[in-house]
C-alpha positions in Angstrom: 52.1 -45.9 39.9 49.7 -44.5 41.4 49.7 -43.4 45.3 46.7 -43.5 48.4 46.7 -41.6 50.7 43.5 -41.4 53.7 42.9 -39.5 56.4 40.1 -38.5 58.6 39.5 -41.6 60.5 39.2 -41.0 64.3 36.9 -42.0 67.5 33.7 -41.2 67.0 30.8 -41.8 69.0 27.3 -44.3 67.6 25.7 -41.3 65.6 27.9 -39.5 64.9 29.3 -38.9 61.7 33.0 -38.8 59.6 34.0 -38.1 56.3 37.2 -40.1 54.7 39.1 -38.6 52.3 41.8 -40.0 49.7 44.1 -38.8 48.2 45.5 -39.5 44.9 49.0 -39.0 43.2 50.8 -40.1 40.0 49.7 -42.0 37.2 46.4 -40.6 38.4 45.0 -39.7 34.4 44.2 -43.6 34.0 42.2 -44.5 37.0 39.0 -45.9 35.6 37.5 -46.0 39.4 37.7 -45.7 43.1 36.4 -47.5 46.0 36.6 -47.5 49.6 36.7 -51.0 51.6 36.5 -51.7 54.8 37.7 -54.8 57.0 36.8 -55.1 60.6 38.8 -57.4 63.0 39.1 -61.1 62.1 36.5 -60.5 59.0 37.4 -59.9 55.2 37.8 -57.0 53.8 34.0 -55.6 52.0 33.2 -53.4 49.8 31.7 -49.6 50.8 31.5 -47.8 47.6 32.9 -47.3 43.8 32.6 -44.9 41.9 33.5 -44.3 38.0 35.7 -41.7 36.1 32.8 -40.4 34.8 31.0 -40.3 38.3 28.3 -43.4 38.2 28.4 -44.8 41.5 27.7 -47.9 43.1 27.0 -49.2 46.9 26.7 -52.0 48.6 23.5 -52.8 49.3 24.3 -52.7 53.6 25.9 -49.1 52.6 23.8 -47.6 51.1 22.3 -44.9 52.7 24.5 -43.9 55.2 27.5 -43.4 53.4 28.1 -41.5 50.1 31.1 -41.7 47.5 32.1 -38.8 46.2 35.0 -37.3 44.2 36.7 -34.0 43.3 38.6 -34.1 40.1 40.0 -31.1 40.6 41.6 -32.2 43.7 42.8 -35.4 43.3 40.8 -37.1 46.2 37.7 -39.6 47.0 35.7 -38.9 49.9 33.6 -40.8 51.8 30.6 -39.0 53.7 29.5 -42.1 56.8 26.9 -40.6 59.1 24.6 -42.3 61.8 27.9 -44.3 62.3 27.4 -47.7 64.9 30.1 -49.6 66.5 29.2 -52.0 64.3 30.9 -49.6 61.2 34.6 -50.1 63.8 37.0 -50.7 60.9 40.4 -50.1 59.3 38.7 -48.1 55.8 40.7 -48.1 52.5 40.7 -46.3 49.4 41.5 -48.7 46.0 41.7 -47.2 42.9 41.8 -49.3 39.8 44.1 -48.4 36.6 43.7 -49.4 33.2 45.9 -49.8 29.7 45.7 -51.7 26.9 46.0 -55.1 28.4 46.7 -54.5 31.6 44.5 -53.9 35.1 46.2 -52.5 38.0 44.6 -52.0 41.5 46.3 -49.5 43.9 45.7 -49.6 47.5 46.1 -47.1 50.4 47.7 -47.9 53.7 43.9 -47.6 55.2 42.5 -45.1 58.2 40.9 -46.3 61.6 37.7 -45.6 62.1 37.2 -46.4 65.2 33.0 -46.4 67.0 32.7 -45.8 70.5 31.1 -43.9 73.7 
């Protein structure tokens, strides 16, 4: 099992920045990739970015440039730096971990952290 706890959300003015954190615990040794997703009210959950255990990153086309995903393996923590935030970035932001074992693949989600962009 993997437990994920997000933090760092809150209220920010348009044009501002936030850094989200996702602390992982449990069977983290077999995590192959982690990622950030978000879900706005009335919309489907969408991908922001992923990062592999080797550090390879991948961004959704609309997210690259303002969002940066990173990880600190020593702290077992995933980060999402968000810049130039706009009201349309308002959503619940979720962290996901993918754990791969022989013949099996597991996905784990955090509880989410609310980001509200408003003046």
